[in-house]
C-alpha positions as CSV (number, residue, x, y, z in Angstrom):
1,X,0.0,0.0,0.0
2,X,1.4,3.4,-1.1
3,X,1.7,6.3,1.2
4,X,-0.7,9.2,0.4
5,X,0.1,12.8,1.0
6,X,-1.6,16.2,0.9
7,X,-0.1,18.8,-1.4
8,X,-2.9,21.4,-1.9
9,X,-5.9,22.9,0.0
10,X,-8.8,24.9,-1.4
11,X,-11.5,26.4,0.8
12,X,-14.6,28.5,0.3
13,X,-16.4,29.0,3.6
14,X,-18.6,31.5,5.5
15,X,-15.5,32.9,7.1
16,X,-13.3,33.2,4.0
17,X,-13.1,32.9,0.2
18,X,-9.7,31.1,0.4
19,X,-7.9,28.7,2.7
20,X,-5.8,31.6,4.0
21,X,-8.7,33.8,4.8
22,X,-10.5,30.9,6.4
23,X,-7.5,30.0,8.5
24,X,-7.1,33.6,9.7
25,X,-10.7,33.9,10.7
26,X,-10.8,30.5,12.5
27,X,-7.6,31.2,14.5
28,X,-8.9,34.6,15.5
29,X,-12.3,33.3,16.5
30,X,-14.3,35.2,13.9
31,X,-17.8,34.0,13.1
32,X,-19.3,33.8,9.6
33,X,-22.8,33.3,10.8
34,X,-25.5,36.0,10.3
35,X,-29.0,36.6,9.2
36,X,-30.1,34.7,6.1
37,X,-29.9,36.9,2.9
38,X,-30.2,34.3,0.2
39,X,-34.0,34.2,0.6
40,X,-36.6,36.0,2.7
41,X,-36.6,34.1,5.9
42,X,-39.4,36.0,7.7
43,X,-41.7,33.5,9.4
44,X,-39.0,30.8,9.7
45,X,-38.1,29.5,13.1
46,X,-34.4,29.6,12.2
47,X,-33.4,32.7,10.3
48,X,-29.6,32.5,10.5
49,X,-27.0,30.7,8.4
50,X,-23.3,30.6,7.5
51,X,-23.5,32.2,4.1
52,X,-20.5,32.6,1.8
53,X,-20.3,36.4,1.2
54,X,-18.7,38.2,-1.7
55,X,-18.4,35.1,-3.9
56,X,-18.2,35.5,-7.7
57,X,-18.3,32.3,-9.6
58,X,-17.1,34.1,-12.8
59,X,-13.7,34.2,-11.2
60,X,-13.5,30.5,-11.7
61,X,-16.0,29.6,-14.6
62,X,-17.1,31.1,-17.9
63,X,-20.4,32.9,-17.7
64,X,-22.3,30.3,-19.7
65,X,-20.8,27.5,-17.7
66,X,-21.7,29.2,-14.4
67,X,-25.3,29.8,-15.4
68,X,-25.6,26.1,-16.1
69,X,-24.2,24.9,-12.8
70,X,-25.7,25.0,-9.3
71,X,-24.1,27.1,-6.5
72,X,-22.5,24.0,-4.9
73,X,-20.6,23.3,-8.2
74,X,-19.4,26.9,-8.2
75,X,-17.9,26.4,-4.7
76,X,-16.2,23.1,-5.9
77,X,-14.7,24.9,-8.9
78,X,-13.3,27.7,-6.7
79,X,-11.9,25.2,-4.1
80,X,-10.4,23.1,-6.9
81,X,-8.6,26.0,-8.5
82,X,-7.0,27.1,-5.2
83,X,-6.0,23.6,-4.2
84,X,-4.4,22.9,-7.6
85,X,-2.6,26.3,-7.6
86,X,-1.1,25.6,-4.1
87,X,-0.1,22.1,-5.1
88,X,1.6,23.5,-8.3
89,X,-0.3,20.8,-10.2
90,X,-1.5,21.0,-13.8
91,X,-4.0,18.1,-14.3
92,X,-3.8,18.7,-18.1
93,X,-0.1,17.7,-18.0
94,X,-0.8,14.6,-15.9
95,X,-1.9,11.2,-17.1
96,X,-5.6,11.9,-17.0
97,X,-6.4,8.2,-16.6
98,X,-4.5,8.2,-13.3
99,X,-6.3,11.3,-11.8
100,X,-9.5,10.9,-9.7
101,X,-12.1,13.5,-8.8
102,X,-14.3,12.6,-5.7
103,X,-16.6,15.3,-4.4
104,X,-19.0,14.5,-1.6
105,X,-22.3,16.3,-1.0
106,X,-25.4,15.8,1.1
107,X,-27.9,17.7,-1.0
108,X,-26.3,18.4,-4.4
109,X,-28.2,21.0,-6.5
110,X,-31.0,21.5,-4.0
111,X,-30.9,25.3,-4.7
112,X,-31.6,24.7,-8.4
113,X,-34.2,22.1,-7.7
114,X,-36.1,24.4,-5.3
115,X,-36.0,27.3,-7.8
116,X,-37.3,25.1,-10.7
117,X,-40.1,23.7,-8.5
118,X,-41.2,27.3,-8.1
119,X,-41.0,27.8,-11.8
120,X,-43.2,24.7,-12.4
121,X,-45.7,25.8,-9.7
122,X,-46.1,29.4,-10.9
123,X,-45.4,29.3,-14.7
124,X,-46.0,25.7,-15.7
125,X,-43.9,22.8,-17.1
126,X,-42.8,24.7,-20.2
127,X,-40.8,27.1,-18.1
128,X,-38.7,24.5,-16.3
129,X,-35.0,24.8,-17.3
130,X,-33.6,22.2,-19.7
131,X,-30.5,22.3,-17.5
132,X,-32.4,21.4,-14.3
133,X,-31.4,17.7,-14.3
134,X,-27.6,18.1,-14.9
135,X,-27.6,21.1,-12.5
136,X,-29.3,19.2,-9.6
137,X,-27.5,15.9,-9.8
138,X,-25.1,15.3,-6.8
139,X,-22.3,14.1,-9.1
140,X,-22.2,17.4,-11.2
141,X,-19.5,19.0,-9.1
142,X,-17.1,16.1,-9.7
143,X,-18.4,15.7,-13.3
144,X,-17.8,19.4,-14.2
145,X,-14.3,19.3,-12.6
146,X,-13.4,16.1,-14.5
147,X,-14.4,17.8,-17.8
148,X,-12.7,21.1,-17.1
149,X,-9.5,19.5,-15.9
150,X,-9.3,16.5,-18.2
151,X,-9.2,14.0,-15.3
152,X,-10.2,10.6,-16.8
153,X,-9.8,8.5,-13.7
154,X,-12.6,7.6,-11.3
155,X,-15.1,10.5,-11.0
156,X,-18.1,10.4,-8.7
157,X,-20.0,11.9,-5.9
158,X,-20.0,10.3,-2.5
159,X,-23.2,10.8,-0.4
160,X,-23.2,9.9,3.3
161,X,-25.0,13.0,4.7
162,X,-22.8,15.1,6.8
163,X,-19.9,12.6,6.6
164,X,-19.8,12.9,2.8
165,X,-16.7,15.2,2.5
166,X,-14.6,13.2,4.9
167,X,-15.6,9.9,3.2
168,X,-14.7,11.4,-0.2
169,X,-11.2,12.1,1.1
170,X,-10.9,8.7,2.8
171,X,-12.0,6.8,-0.3
172,X,-9.8,8.9,-2.6
173,X,-6.8,8.2,-0.3
174,X,-7.6,4.4,-0.4
175,X,-7.8,4.6,-4.2
176,X,-4.3,6.1,-4.4
177,X,-2.9,3.7,-1.7
178,X,-4.0,0.6,-3.6
179,X,-2.7,2.0,-6.9
180,X,-5.9,2.8,-8.8
181,X,-4.8,6.5,-9.2
182,X,-1.8,8.7,-8.6
183,X,-3.6,11.9,-7.9
184,X,-7.0,12.8,-6.6
185,X,-8.9,16.0,-6.0
186,X,-11.2,15.1,-3.1
187,X,-13.5,16.8,-0.6
188,X,-17.0,18.2,-0.5
189,X,-19.3,21.1,-1.6
190,X,-22.7,22.2,-0.4
191,X,-25.2,25.0,-1.0
192,X,-28.2,24.1,1.0
193,X,-29.5,27.5,2.2
194,X,-32.9,27.3,0.6
195,X,-36.4,27.7,2.1
196,X,-37.2,24.0,1.9
197,X,-33.9,22.8,3.5
198,X,-34.1,25.4,6.3
199,X,-37.8,24.6,6.9
200,X,-37.1,20.9,6.9
201,X,-34.2,21.0,9.3
202,X,-36.2,23.4,11.6
203,X,-39.2,21.0,11.5
204,X,-36.8,18.3,12.7
205,X,-35.8,20.5,15.6
206,X,-32.2,20.4,14.5
207,X,-31.5,24.1,14.0
208,X,-30.6,26.8,16.4
209,X,-33.2,29.5,16.8
210,X,-30.9,32.0,18.5
211,X,-31.9,34.5,15.8
212,X,-31.2,37.6,17.9
213,X,-27.4,36.8,18.2
214,X,-26.3,34.8,15.1
215,X,-22.5,35.1,15.8
216,X,-22.9,33.1,19.1
217,X,-25.7,30.8,18.0
218,X,-23.3,27.8,17.3
219,X,-21.9,26.9,20.6
220,X,-20.6,23.3,20.5
221,X,-20.2,21.5,23.8
222,X,-21.5,24.4,25.8
223,X,-24.6,24.3,28.1
224,X,-27.6,25.9,26.4
225,X,-26.7,24.8,22.9
226,X,-29.9,24.5,20.9
227,X,-29.0,23.2,17.5
228,X,-26.7,23.6,14.5
229,X,-26.5,26.5,12.1
230,X,-26.9,25.6,8.5
231,X,-24.0,26.8,6.3
232,X,-22.6,26.5,2.7
233,X,-19.2,26.3,1.0
234,X,-16.7,23.8,-0.2
235,X,-13.3,22.3,0.6
236,X,-11.0,20.2,-1.6
237,X,-7.6,18.6,-1.0
238,X,-5.0,17.5,-3.6
239,X,-4.0,14.0,-2.6
240,X,-1.0,12.3,-4.3
241,X,1.0,9.1,-4.0
242,X,4.1,9.9,-2.1
243,X,6.5,9.0,-4.9
244,X,4.4,11.1,-7.4
245,X,4.6,14.2,-5.1
246,X,8.3,13.7,-4.5
247,X,9.1,13.2,-8.2
248,X,7.7,16.6,-9.1
249,X,9.2,18.4,-6.1
250,X,5.9,19.2,-4.4
251,X,5.7,20.7,-0.9
252,X,4.0,18.0,1.2
253,X,1.7,19.5,3.8
254,X,0.8,16.3,5.7
255,X,0.2,12.6,5.2
256,X,-3.2,10.8,5.2
257,X,-2.4,8.3,8.0
258,X,-5.8,6.5,8.6
259,X,-9.4,6.4,7.6
260,X,-12.4,4.4,8.8
261,X,-16.2,4.5,8.3
262,X,-18.8,2.7,10.3
263,X,-22.6,2.7,10.7
264,X,-24.6,3.0,13.9
265,X,-27.5,0.9,12.5
266,X,-29.6,2.6,15.1
267,X,-31.7,5.6,14.0
268,X,-32.2,7.7,10.9
269,X,-31.3,11.0,12.7
270,X,-30.3,10.3,16.3
271,X,-26.8,9.1,17.1
272,X,-26.3,5.9,19.1
273,X,-26.5,7.1,22.7
274,X,-23.4,5.2,23.7
275,X,-21.5,6.4,20.5
276,X,-20.8,2.8,19.6
277,X,-20.3,3.5,15.8
278,X,-18.2,6.6,16.5
279,X,-16.0,4.7,18.9
280,X,-15.4,1.9,16.3
281,X,-14.6,4.5,13.6
282,X,-12.0,6.2,15.8
283,X,-10.4,2.9,16.9
284,X,-10.3,1.5,13.3
285,X,-8.7,4.7,12.0
286,X,-6.1,4.5,14.7
287,X,-5.4,0.8,14.0
288,X,-5.1,1.4,10.2
289,X,-2.7,4.3,10.9
290,X,-0.6,2.1,13.1
291,X,-1.1,4.6,16.0
292,X,-2.2,4.5,19.6
293,X,-4.8,6.9,21.1
294,X,-2.1,8.8,23.0
295,X,-0.3,9.5,19.7
296,X,-3.1,11.9,18.8
297,X,-2.3,15.6,19.5
298,X,-5.5,17.2,18.3
299,X,-9.1,16.3,17.5
300,X,-11.3,18.4,15.2
301,X,-14.7,17.3,16.5
302,X,-17.9,16.9,14.5
303,X,-19.2,19.2,17.3
304,X,-22.5,20.4,15.7
305,X,-23.9,22.3,18.7
306,X,-26.9,19.9,19.0
307,X,-27.6,18.5,22.5
308,X,-27.4,14.9,21.4
309,X,-24.4,15.0,19.1
310,X,-22.0,16.8,21.5
311,X,-22.9,14.6,24.4
312,X,-22.5,11.5,22.3
313,X,-19.2,12.6,20.8
314,X,-17.7,13.4,24.1
315,X,-18.6,10.0,25.4
316,X,-17.3,8.3,22.3
317,X,-13.9,10.1,22.6
318,X,-13.7,9.0,26.2
319,X,-14.4,5.4,25.3
320,X,-12.0,5.4,22.3
321,X,-9.2,7.4,24.1
322,X,-9.4,6.4,27.7
323,X,-7.5,8.6,30.0
324,X,-5.9,10.5,27.1
325,X,-9.3,11.9,26.3
326,X,-8.7,14.4,29.1
327,X,-5.4,15.5,27.7
328,X,-6.0,15.9,24.0
329,X,-7.1,19.3,22.7
330,X,-10.5,19.2,20.9
331,X,-12.2,21.9,19.0
332,X,-15.2,22.4,16.8
333,X,-14.7,25.0,14.0
334,X,-18.4,24.7,13.3
335,X,-18.7,27.2,16.2
336,X,-17.5,29.8,13.6
337,X,-18.4,28.4,10.2
338,X,-21.7,26.7,11.0
339,X,-22.4,23.3,9.7
340,X,-21.6,22.9,6.0
341,X,-23.3,19.5,5.8
342,X,-21.7,17.4,3.1
343,X,-18.8,19.8,2.8
344,X,-18.1,20.0,6.6
345,X,-15.8,16.9,6.8
346,X,-13.7,18.2,3.9
347,X,-13.3,21.7,5.4
348,X,-12.4,20.2,8.8
349,X,-9.9,17.8,7.2
350,X,-8.2,20.8,5.7
351,X,-8.2,22.5,9.1
352,X,-6.3,19.4,10.5
353,X,-3.7,19.7,7.8
354,X,-3.3,23.4,8.5
355,X,-3.0,22.8,12.3
356,X,-0.1,20.4,11.6
357,X,1.5,22.8,9.2
358,X,1.0,26.0,11.2
359,X,1.3,24.9,14.8
360,X,-1.9,26.6,16.0
361,X,-5.2,25.0,17.2
362,X,-8.3,27.0,16.4
363,X,-10.7,27.4,19.3
364,X,-14.2,26.3,20.0
365,X,-15.9,29.7,19.9
366,X,-18.9,30.7,22.1
367,X,-17.9,28.3,24.9
368,X,-19.6,30.4,27.5
369,X,-21.0,27.9,30.0
370,X,-19.6,24.4,30.5
371,X,-21.9,21.4,30.2
372,X,-21.2,18.9,33.0
373,X,-21.7,16.1,30.5
374,X,-19.1,17.6,28.1
375,X,-16.0,17.8,30.3
376,X,-13.1,17.6,28.0
377,X,-10.6,20.2,26.8
378,X,-12.4,22.0,24.0
379,X,-9.9,24.8,23.5
380,X,-12.4,27.4,24.6
381,X,-12.7,30.7,22.8
382,X,-9.0,31.4,22.1
383,X,-6.6,29.7,19.7
384,X,-3.7,27.7,21.2
385,X,-0.2,27.4,19.9
386,X,0.8,23.7,19.8
387,X,3.1,21.3,18.1
388,X,0.7,18.8,16.4
389,X,2.1,15.8,14.7
390,X,-1.1,13.8,14.5
391,X,-4.6,15.2,14.0
392,X,-7.9,13.4,13.9
393,X,-11.3,14.7,12.5
394,X,-14.7,13.1,13.1
395,X,-17.7,13.4,10.9
396,X,-21.1,11.9,11.5
397,X,-24.3,12.0,9.5
398,X,-28.0,11.3,9.4
399,X,-28.5,7.6,8.6
400,X,-26.0,6.6,11.2
401,X,-22.8,7.4,9.2
402,X,-19.5,7.7,11.2
403,X,-16.3,8.8,9.5
404,X,-12.9,9.3,11.0
405,X,-9.7,10.7,9.2
406,X,-6.3,10.9,10.7
407,X,-3.5,13.1,9.3
408,X,0.1,13.1,10.5
409,X,3.2,15.2,9.9
410,X,5.0,13.9,6.9
411,X,8.4,12.3,7.6
412,X,10.1,10.8,4.5
């Protein structure tokens, strides 16, 4: 099995239009959550979101191409361009048959679908766009990138709810490790801030209704948390086989050390109360990385700010890590970005790589009142300088999905 390394990062998030802007905001505790502006949210129980502000898809796509692509594909295109630029990689000069594109998403082109339903309702079937179907399909971000970049290897969308982005990176890494590809562009993209998605999550009592103070609404692991804040954006990593990256003189940011995915087989929306699936995912990822629990220097938690998730994840970390659970720094960057659903795991994987590379752990913002059931070190409110050689990120999703990725400092 070949070693797999990270050579490029691309991010578009509610706190920044690039990886550098996002990192600066996260390490300085700045929130990207505010009132919803993408639609009129009057009358909705939850009227706040993590929106990507100031984004222009025409910086990354031709006008005609952008008009025929959903917003989640726009985010993927932007993240891809940044990641490839940082990696110094021109896919067109590579063997396209050895290059994979795997982009996870939970909802795909739900914004386009919602808009075209309204066209159908108000103006009739003759006014529905002929581009509706290709715009709404979950695989269109990966498909568009494959076409634009000339990547002829495996190309698909991975859908596992809020674990999609992490699973996409894990499966892409496995693909490279076993020799099916030399290069992969992998991660997630999501643009779910639509009336139907917000109403649906609110009906399920999953969203925060702290509308009067959006910046502090997402408060993972804190007492009084009342739900997650829906958000949008994208994150992609350039993954390469070690020998491929070294042969072209690429700067290696980190190594993908381990990956595991499990299922709770318990409930469609609620996590297993004992965190059984999450525990198995963390233990399996450690085993596959050849590491012990006390080798982990940082955990980027799923940390959604929902009462059930944060309590379960805390218990799962205790069960998987034993006494070391009380000594490993843990933070949830969703406290600032909100929850990017299918893109969340990809963005948080990128954060882990940056933590290893930069030596700073972003905080869990809005940690104002401790919850006695969540009693670990959540790096409250202020970033922490630290030498991190091994970082883990957890991602969980409706349907009982559990995904765990481990990155480590690259040592030749």
